[in-house]
N, C-alpha and C positions, 0 to 999 in steps of 0.2 A: 504494500500500500504506500502511496506517495503522500507524505504529510508535510504541510507548510506550518512552521512554528514561529510565533512571536514570543519574545521573552524566554528564549531557550538558553540564555546564559545565566539565569538566576538560579537560586538554590533548588527549586523544584524543577525548573525547565531543564537544567543540565542533566539531572538524574532521570527525568522522563525521556529526554532525547536518547540517552545511552540505553535505556531499557527498550525503547522502541527499535533502535538500530539492532540491538541484540536479538530482537524478535523478527528481524528480516525486513523491517520497513525502511523506506528511503526518506530521509529527513532533509528538508531544506530549511535552514535557519535564517530568519530575517534579522539583519544587522543595520545599524544606522551609519556605520563607517563603510568605506570601500570594501567589497568582498575580498578576502585574502586566500581562501582555500575552497576546494570543492565542497558543496553542501551549504554554501552561504550565498545570500542575495541581499542587495541593498534596498532599503526603503527609507522614506522620510515621513513618518506618520504625523509629525507636527505640521507638515505642509500638505497632508493628504496624498502623498506621492507613493504609489505602489504599482509595479508593472502588472497589469491584469493577466498577462500570460503566466505569471507565477501562480496565481490563484486558480486559473483555468487548468493548470497541470496537476493540481492537487486533488486527491480523493477526500482528504480531511484537512481542515484548518484548525490549529490549536493556538489560542492566544492567552499567554500568561503574563504579558507585559504590564508593568506598572511600578512606580517608585515604591520603595520599601516603607511601610507604614511606621515602623519603629526606628528608623534611622536618624530622625531629627525631631526636635521640638516642633509642635504644630503651630508655627507662626502662620500669619495670614498668607505669606508667600509660599510656605511649604504645603499648606493645604491646597493652594492652587496647583502646585506641582503634582501632588497626589492625584488630584482630579484630572488634570489635563493629560498626564501620562497614561491614564486609563481610557479616557474618552477618545483621545487622538488615535491610539492604536486600534481600539475596538471599532470605532466609527470608520476608519480607513478600510479595514478588512471587510466589514459588513457592507459598506457602500460599493466596494469593488465587486463583491459577490453578486450584488443586485444588478450591477451594470453588465454582467456577462450574459451571453445568450443562455437560455435555459439548459441546453445540453452540455454546457461547459462549466456549470457551477459545481463546487464541491458537494459531496453528499452530506457532510456534517461540518458544523463549527462548534468546537468545544471552547467555551469562554470562561476564563477565571472570574470569580466573584468571591464573596466572603460571607461568613456567618454574621459579620457585622450588620448585615441586612436586617436582622431581627431586633437590634437594639437590646435593651435590658428585658429579659423574659422573667426575671425573678425565679420562682420555683415552678413556673408553668413550662411544660414541655412544648417546644415549637417544632413543627414540621414544615415541609415545603408549601403547605397550604396556608400558612399563617402570613399575615400582612407584615409590611416593613415596620420597623420601630422608629424611634425619634432620637436621632443622634447624628453627629457628623458622618460617621461611617455608614449608618443606615441610609442617609440621604445620598451619599456617594455611590453606594451599591445600587440604589434605584436607578440613577442616571447611567451608571456603568452598564447595567444589564439592558436598559432601554436602548443603548447604542447598538445593540445587536439586531434591532428590529428590521432594518433593511434586508438582512440576510434571511431572517425568518419569513418576511413578506414575500421573498423571492422563492420560497419553497425549500430552502436548505434546513435540515434538522439542526436546531440550535440547542445545545446543552449548557446550562449555566452552573458552573462548578462552585457552589457555595462552600468554600474550603475553610476548615477550622485551622487554628495554629497547629503546626506539624511537628511531631516528635521524631527527630532524626539526627544523626551525628552531624555536627556543623550547623544545625538549624537554630532558629531564634528561641526555641524552648529548651535547648540543651547547652549550646556552646557558651552563651554569656552567663548561664547559671551554674555551670559545672564547678568552677573554682570556688565561688562562695559556698556551695553546698559541701564540697570536699573539705573546706576549712571549718565546717560546722556552723556556718552563718546563713544557711538556708532559712527562708522566712516566708510564712504565709502573708497574704495581703489583707490588711484589716482583720476582720473576724474570721475570714477564710470560708464563710458559709456560702459565698457566691459560686454558682456553677461555672465550670470551665468547659468550653467546647475544645476538643482536641482530636487528632487523628495521627496514627503512626505513619511514617513516611512510606513504609512498605505497602500499607493498605491504601494510601493515597495513590501511589503508582498503579497498583492493581486495579483500583476503582476507575481510574482514567482509562486504562486499557479495556476494562470491562465495558465502559460507556462508549468507547469507539466502536466496539463490535455490536452493541445492542441497538439496532436501528429502530426498535420500538420505543426507546426512551428519549424524551426531549423535555425542555423546560428546566426549571430549577431542580438541582440535586444537591442535597446536603452531604458533602464528603467529610463525614465525621465518624468517630468511633460509635459503635452501638451501645457502649457503656460510658456515659459521661461521668465526671467526678467533680467534687467541689475543689476549691482552691486549697483548702486544708488537706484534703485527701491527696491531691497532687503533690503538695509539699512533703507530706510524710512518705509518699512513694518514692520521691526523688531522694530523700534522705536515706531510705533503705537501699536504693539502687547504688549509692556511693558509700554505704555503710557508715553513715555519720548521722548524729541526731539533728533534727530540724525543729527547734522549739521556739524560734523567735517569730515575731509578727511585725510588719511594717505598717504603721498607721497611715491612713489615707492622706492626711494632711502633709506628711513627710514626702510621700510620693508626688503629690501635687506641687510641692515646693521644688522638688528636684526635676520633675519631668513636664510640668505644665498640664495642658488639657488632655494629653494622652493618658495621664494617670486616671482620669475619670473612666475611660474605656476599660482600663485594666481592672477596675473595681465593679464593672457591670456583671450581672449574673446572666449566663447564657446556657440554658439547658436545651440544646438543639439535637434533635433525633434524625437519623437517616432513613426516613420512611420509604422513600423511593428505592434506595438500594436494598433495603430489607425485603420489600415486596418483590423485587426482581431476583432475589436469591443470591445476592452477593455474600461471599464468605470472608470474614475478617481474620487475618493472621494474628493480630494483636488487639483483641477487644479490651484487654486489661491494661490500665495505665502503667502499673508497675512493670509488667513484662515489656512494654514498649520502651519505658525509660531505661531498664536494664540493658536492652539490646542496643539502644542509642549510646549509652554511656560506654559500653564495651567497645563499640565501633570507634567512638571518639578516642578511646585509649589504645586502639589497635589490637584489641583482643579478638581473635577469630571466633566466628560463631557458625 
């Protein structure tokens, strides 16, 4: 299968491209610089520039592009970067698909989104049928997903990957936390009772591959673990994974002083369930957060598994 990928150089994109190549698929990676090697093609999404022939040659388009949510404080400028980096890439791909003759359009477009769509769910379980919440991330996810509409209107199957924070070696839920937890300084956030949406990297990769093949599935799909946990449970599981106690708590006001607005998102409760994947018969390899953390910590340390 010929797959065109935006965002293939990020944490998830790099690993997905490798997995798909290993599975025998032909990957073309979209880059904003001049192409340097086979399997790369240049585009300029901020200017809406993309060679339609690249899209016409693809069986499936996967777009994971977007600036990292946790890389910077959420200044007014960086909020604009977060938003434009998603809308420019998604809109360019979707509009290009719509402009192609019907017989040349890709069969599917798999588009990144996030569980931030749901805002704060409290103790209520949210599935793909629930409406969007009320927060910066929820608002951004709404316009991000809406940018795929030209492709959907053109008859291409669009899958919206509402992805949870991912547990994997080198990822944002493991790499920056590993040293503090190893030093015994791991801490829950606030009272720790808020729910955390998460998914193991191996399960995220398997789910995307599953969704490429399942032509009967379209629309939003929560790519999350089947067993969600609270922040306190996550903290205790991480401590056990590194064999260190995790007894501290970080007050919300301290987080807000250090991180600004993003601290509010970190304290939201998100109990998000993968109803679509469960109905479709998807099988998780790491439904338990402690097993996922142990695997990620071992890989980070170079321990073979």
